[in-house]
C-alpha positions, -999 to +999 in steps of 0.1 A: +420-028+228+415-019+188+378-011+180+363-028+145+330-015+131+314-046+143+326-028+181+304+004+170+269-004+187+284-015+219+309+014+224+295+035+258+284+074+248+303+086+280+338+072+260+334+084+229+324+118+243+355+116+265+374+101+231+360+134+218+373+157+250+338+163+264+336+156+300+301+158+318+291+189+337+266+175+354+250+142+365+219+126+380+212+089+380+214+077+347+220+109+329+248+128+321+250+163+307+275+177+285+282+204+260+269+197+228+305+183+210+291+194+173+286+233+186+298+261+204+269+266+232+272+285+262+254+264+282+253+223+282+224+207+265+233+173+255+219+145+274+236+112+278+213+085+291+238+056+300+210+032+306+199+032+267+233+047+256+214+072+238+216+111+237+196+141+235+197+174+224+180+204+242+186+229+218+173+213+184+148+182+203+173+157+177+183+124+200+201+092+186+230+067+189+269+071+184+265+072+149+239+100+149+259+119+171+289+111+151+273+121+117+267+154+136+300+158+142+321+151+115+336+175+087+318+156+055+354+170+035+370+146+055+348+120+064+322+097+042+309+077+067+306+085+104+316+053+114+352+060+102+350+091+124+343+070+153+365+040+146+395+070+144+390+087+177+383+060+195+411+038+188+434+072+190+415+075+228+422+035+237+461+039+225+465+070+247+451+056+276+475+023+267+508+046+265+498+064+298+495+032+316+526+019+302+544+053+312+538+045+347+545+007+348+576-001+367+603-012+346+608-051+338+633-071+325+639-076+286+628-112+279+631-112+242+637-091+210+612-080+183+628-067+152+597-044+142+608-027+105+611-067+095+582-078+107+558-097+087+525-080+079+503-110+077+519-115+118+510-083+126+474-082+115+471-117+132+481-103+161+456-075+161+428-105+152+422-103+114+428-130+093+429-126+055+394-129+035+406-138+000+441-146-016+455-141-047+492-161-050+514-138-027+485-113-022+465-117+012+436-092+014+419-083+047+393-058+065+407-026+068+419-020+108+414+017+103+387+023+080+350+005+079+338-006+051+374-007+039+402-036+023+434-036+025+463-058+006+493-073+019+521-089-004+539-112+018+568-114-008+577-078-003+561-073+030+542-041+018+506-032+018+481-009+001+445+000+007+420-015-016+408+020-029+437+029-039+448-005-064+476+014-080+495+022-049+514+006-025+516+025+008+545+012+027+559-009+053+542-015+087+553+020+104+529+035+079+502+009+085+503+015+123+502+054+118+469+049+098+456+030+129+470+050+159+473+087+138+508+089+158+537+102+138+558+094+167+582+064+160+583+055+197+548+061+203+547+035+169+572+007+184+549+012+215+518-001+199+534-028+174+548-043+205+515-045+228+499-060+197+523-086+188+521-095+228+490-111+220+504-136+199+539-142+210+530-148+250+528-130+280+565-111+278+587-078+274+602-070+246+633-053+235+618-033+204+647-030+175+640-003+151+667+013+129+699-002+154+680+012+184+660-006+210+636+005+238+621-015+263+585-020+260+557-037+286+525-057+279+495-043+270+464-039+288+443-074+283+408-065+263+379-058+284+341-066+271+320-033+268+286-039+285+260-035+263+235-010+266+199-018+285+165-015+267+135+004+270+145+033+290+130+064+281+152+103+280+151+125+308+165+150+325 
């Protein structure tokens, strides 16, 4: 799956901690004890209550939700909005899990071909669940798939896109957009990601991905699963 800003309130803190590379040191009922991701503590001090999906820091007596934790973790020189930080890490984490699952699946026969380099960007956006919010001739405007509260523009005549924050500069084609979403510079990984997204609107098939005259078998992506909402009304304790 690919997370967007509307998904952030339902992201499990345990999943976010895993995306940050943190594993629970101890668990008791609904509580999981971690090292605080924003510090280098000698002892685990951060408690996550899986019932309320909130955290409590024994070292500082602070508590909060996923956005509050991201705000403590982010580098302000790189991120202005903690939501952008959450989406970047969670989507990279999900992308890694998908690639790992794909590598473990048995090979399947190729059914059809997908020419990624010449794939229309508006079709790629549709496959990821994005519809244009506005149109001006050949220009389609979308909510950004990689930045909270951002916009991108697609020129359907030239099949190129640009970030709405840089109106004078076109950022390139589909691989550049896939890089912004996944953070991966590896062309094979980008091929896998794009083909897996396109599978959602083309059908449950396998694809022979064509890019620069080369091909690689790609298998279907995981089905999207709904993240359970946290239960209200639980007090933080450990």
